[in-house]
C-alpha positions, 0 to 999 in steps of 0.5 A: 667324516661319518656318512650313512649308507641309507640310500643303498640300504633303502634300495636293497630293501625295495628290491628284496621286497619288490615295493617302494620304501618311504622315509615315513615308513622307516620312521614309523617302523623304527621310531626315528623322527623323519627329520633325523632320517632325512638328515642322515640321508642328505647330510654327511657328518650328521650326529646320530644316537647309538639307539638310532643306529641299532634300530636301523640295523634291525630294520634293514637286517644289517650290521653297523658296518653296512650302515656307517661309512667313515671317509678319511680326509673329510672333516666336520667343522667344529664349533670352535672353527664356526665361532672364530673371530675370522668367520664372524661378520664385523658389526660395521659391515652389518650396520653399513648394509642397513 
């Protein structure tokens, strides 16, 4: 599973600059929506555009390998597994609770 080392990079930049760095500031500087940044920070496996990775690498003055982490063994649920019959609630159980 892919994760992003955003917290570590934000902390590093805060220490280097001696000030607090906000998600809003990163959003304004990179053009990346705050919601996208928040998802990258808090949700492993969040999809990200290459242009966002490039903008973040420029902002943090880092290489993609410092931003992106691959964790073996973890997997993101696929659309197929989320939509399988086993994971769908049965109509009978939905109507019974009404």
